[in-house]
N, C-alpha and C positions, 0 to 999 in steps of 0.2 A: 669668620661669621658675625652677622649681628648679634649685637647684645641686647636684653633686655631686662625687666625688674619684674616678670607677671606673679601675680600673687595667689593665681589659679589656673588650674589646667583641667579640661575636659575632654576626654577620651574617647574615640570610637573604640569597638571592642575587635571585631572579626578582622584579623589581617594588620591591627595595631599594639593590641596587647597581646592577644591569644592566636596562634595557628589553629584554625580551627577546620581547615578546608577539607584535610582527610576525614573527618567526621561528618562533613557538611556531605560530599561523595556519597559515602554511606548511604547514611539518611535520606539524601535526595532519590540514589536509586534505589533504595527498599521500597520508599515510597511508591516510585513509579512502577516498581513491580507489581506491587500490589495491586495494582489500578490497570495491569495489563499494557502500559507502556514501553516503549524502548529507554534506554538507561542511557548516559552520557559517561565521557572519559574526564579525568581531571581537569584536564586544562577547558573542556567546554563547560563543566560547573564553575569553575574558576570564574568564567565570562558571566557567569548568572548572578554572580552574589554583588552585593553592595546597595540592592534597594527594597531590602525586604523581603519574607519568605514569599510573598503573594507573589511580588515579580520574579524572584527564583523559579517557581514553579510555573509562573507564566510562560517564560522563555523556556523552560523544559519540556514543556507539554509540545504536540502538534499544533500548528496553528488554529487547525479546523476545530480546536477543543470549545466548548461553549462555556462562559460565565460559571455555570453551574458546575461543571465536568474542574473548572479549576477550582472552585471552593471547597467541593468535595477532596480534590487531590490535598488542597492546602491545610484541611481538618485533618486528614491521615498523618501527612508531616509532622503537624504542631503534637499530635496524640503519641507519635515516636520520639519526638527531641528528648523527652529525658532520659530515655535508656540510650538513644542512638546519637544526639544531638552535640556532647562534648566528653562523651566516653576516654577521647585518647587525645584531648584539647592540651597544650603546650603552652606556658608563657614565652614570648620570645626572649632571646639571649639578651639579659641585660634589664630586661622591665622591671623585675621584682626589686632589682637594686636601684632603679631609678624612682621609683614610687616612695621607696623607704626614705630615699635621700629628700626627695620634695615634700614629705610629711615632716622631715626630721627640722626643714629650713619653715615648717608654718604654713607651707602652702593649700590652698584647699583644692580636693581632687575631686573628681565628678565621670559618670560612663554615659554617654549617652549613643544611643544605636539605634539602627534601624532593623536590628532583631525585632521580634515581637517581644514586649514588655516581659512578662511573665518568664521567658528565657532568657532575656538578658541579664534578670536579676537572679536565675538559679543559676546561670554561668557564672557570673560574679561571685555569688556566694560560696561558691565550690572553689573557684581558682585564687580569691582574693579576699576573703572573709576579713572586715574590720577595715579596710583599707580606703574605700572611697564614702565620700559625706554625702552623696547623691546618685542615685542609678536610676537610669530611664531608657527605656527600650518604645519602639515603635507603639502608638495607642492614642485616643481620642485626643488624649490632652498633650500629647507629644507626638506629632506629624511626621511623617518620614521626613528626614531630611531629602534636599535641600531647605525645606521650609525651615526658615529659623526662629519658628517658635517656640519650639522644645529646647534649643540652645541659649534663648532668650531667658525662657524660664529658669534655666538651670544655672545660668550665670547669675540671675537675681537670688535665687536660692543658696548661692556658695555668699551672696552677701559683697560682690564685688560689680565694678563697672565692667564692661565690656572691654574696655582698652587694658584692663588688667589680666584677662583671661586668654591664654592660647588652646584652641582645639587642636587635637592632636591625631589625625587619621592617615588612611593609605591610598585614599580615591579622590578622584577631582570632586564628587559629590562632598565630601568633608571641608576640601578647602573653600567651596562655594557657599555651603551653611556658614562658615567660620566668616567668609567674608561680609556676607548677607547680615550677618547678628553684629558685626562692627568689632569681632575679636581677631587674635593675630592666627592667620592660617600654617600650621604649621606639618607639615607632609614627612611621612617617614617611608625610606626606600625598600624596609624587608616585607612590605606585605603584597597585596592580591594586584596593582594596579601600577601602570609605568611612570616613570618620575614625567614624560611628556604629559600624561592625563594630570597630575599633580600642578604642573606648570600651568595647565590650559585653565584650573581651577582656580588659579590664585594664589598659590603656595607663598607664600614670603621667605620659606627658608625651605630645605629637604636635608635631612639629616639621615646618615646611615648605620646609626647606632643609637640606643635610650640615651647614652651620657651625653651625648651632643645636645639632649636639649636641656641640659642644667644651667647652659649658660643663657637660658631665657628665663630663669628662675631667682627668686628674690633671696638673696642670704641672708 
């Protein structure tokens, strides 16, 4: 495996740090049911995730739904998120150990997610308190990936040059944003999208276990 000496790592959230799919299925289907729409299988909802709550709901609703209907369902989804959105979420095996080792090496750590900003901060505070130097979700100042604006800002906040930072994620969108921001695109195989999608997005490497990322970190 190629080696590097990165000083910072920015992580995607869902499918990278935490397995949140079971909660997303419950949350999404409960939201759809409250509005009288059909629910979906776990496999289908897995295919909807990756580009934020609004896109997830847009994909989950019938094609004929208006923008106003979509907005109403998204609002309910966000209202239910605190109670249903991460109740059963768990870190992937090896992730807590990876983060401890990276911090021990003096690496700067951040999260940049397409999940809405308040939800991203809530989840990270619940599962990784005090671990990350910066945490950002989708909002006006941090637009949805693959727009590189949010990653560029986050890298600057870490006090690093883009060449010194790896962006770690499980989707082609994650790899694309890394490429566009001139960071190292580091794909993980344990998330919600295929290796082919990661390669297509520009992954420089795809790791099968969190510890495999340590070869990229400064010593």
